[in-house]
C-alpha positions in Angstrom: -24.1 -89.9 17.4 -21.8 -87.1 18.8 -21.8 -87.0 22.6 -22.9 -83.8 24.3 -22.7 -82.4 27.8 -25.9 -80.8 29.0 -25.7 -77.8 31.3 -28.6 -75.9 33.0 -27.3 -72.4 33.3 -30.1 -71.4 35.9 -30.2 -74.5 38.2 -26.9 -76.5 38.1 -27.5 -80.2 37.7 -26.7 -82.4 40.9 -24.6 -84.7 38.7 -23.2 -84.4 35.2 -25.4 -85.2 32.3 -24.3 -86.2 28.7 -26.6 -86.9 25.7 -26.4 -88.6 22.5 -28.0 -86.9 19.5 -30.8 -88.7 17.9 -30.5 -87.7 14.0 -31.5 -90.5 11.8 -35.1 -91.3 10.9 -34.8 -94.7 12.5 -33.7 -93.1 15.8 -36.4 -90.5 15.7 -39.0 -93.3 15.2 -37.6 -95.6 17.9 -35.6 -93.5 20.3 -35.3 -95.4 23.6 -37.9 -98.1 22.6 -36.9 -101.7 23.5 -34.3 -100.7 25.9 -34.6 -102.2 29.6 -33.0 -99.0 31.1 -30.6 -96.2 30.6 -27.7 -94.8 32.7 -28.7 -91.9 35.3 -26.0 -89.8 33.7 -27.2 -90.2 30.1 -30.0 -88.9 27.8 -31.1 -89.0 24.1 -31.4 -85.5 22.4 -33.7 -85.2 19.5 -32.9 -82.2 17.3 -35.8 -81.2 15.1 -34.0 -78.3 13.4 -36.5 -75.5 14.3 -38.9 -74.7 17.0 -42.3 -76.7 16.2 -45.0 -78.4 18.2 -45.7 -80.8 15.5 -42.3 -82.4 14.9 -41.7 -82.5 18.6 -44.7 -84.6 19.3 -43.3 -87.9 20.8 -44.7 -91.1 21.8 -43.6 -94.0 24.2 -44.7 -97.0 22.3 -42.4 -100.2 22.9 -41.0 -98.5 25.9 -40.1 -100.9 28.9 -39.8 -98.2 31.6 -41.1 -94.6 32.4 -39.0 -91.9 31.0 -38.7 -88.1 31.4 -39.1 -85.8 28.4 -37.7 -82.1 28.4 -38.7 -79.9 25.5 -36.2 -77.0 24.9 -36.4 -74.2 22.3 -33.6 -73.3 19.7 -32.7 -70.5 22.3 -32.3 -73.1 25.0 -35.4 -72.3 27.0 -37.3 -75.2 28.7 -40.8 -74.9 27.6 -42.2 -78.3 28.8 -41.3 -81.4 30.6 -43.3 -84.6 31.7 -42.9 -88.0 33.2 -44.0 -90.5 30.5 -45.2 -94.1 31.2 -44.8 -96.7 28.4 -47.4 -97.0 25.5 -48.5 -93.5 25.4 -49.2 -92.4 21.7 -49.2 -88.6 21.4 -47.1 -86.4 23.8 -47.0 -82.8 22.6 -45.2 -79.7 24.4 -47.4 -76.6 25.5 -45.1 -74.6 23.5 -43.0 -75.1 20.3 -39.7 -76.6 20.7 -36.5 -77.5 18.8 -35.2 -80.2 21.1 -36.6 -83.0 23.2 -34.4 -84.5 25.9 -35.4 -88.0 27.0 -33.8 -89.1 30.3 -34.6 -90.9 33.6 -37.6 -89.3 35.3 -35.8 -88.7 38.3 -33.7 -86.0 36.6 -36.9 -83.9 35.8 -36.6 -82.2 39.0 -33.4 -80.6 37.9 -35.2 -78.8 35.0 -37.7 -75.9 35.4 -39.8 -74.2 32.9 -37.9 -71.0 31.7 -34.4 -72.5 32.6 -31.8 -72.2 29.9 -30.1 -75.2 28.8 -26.7 -75.4 26.9 -25.4 -78.3 24.9 -21.7 -78.6 24.0 -20.1 -81.2 22.0 -17.7 -83.6 23.9 -14.0 -83.9 22.5 
């Protein structure tokens, strides 16, 4: 999983945020399930290869803690976000998105609908 830096071009993040890409079918199925927690400066980025509501429908089954989810289009626009408690079956964005960024819920307040997000690979 390549590491990425996450940048909000409209509202600078209070602290740096990096993410690992979730590319395999197993990663897409389980995501952050079974983990006890994650670092505050890290998230998991799901790339669904195109803007879609169906493929970006998520779940929080087998989660052990509340997470934040941010849905982002191919153009980098934040189209939805929510705090998600464990054991929710279907979480669908209001609009089609390509990416879903899972992170600690405290970080959600750093993302606003309409913000432009940029991802860059870390060397």
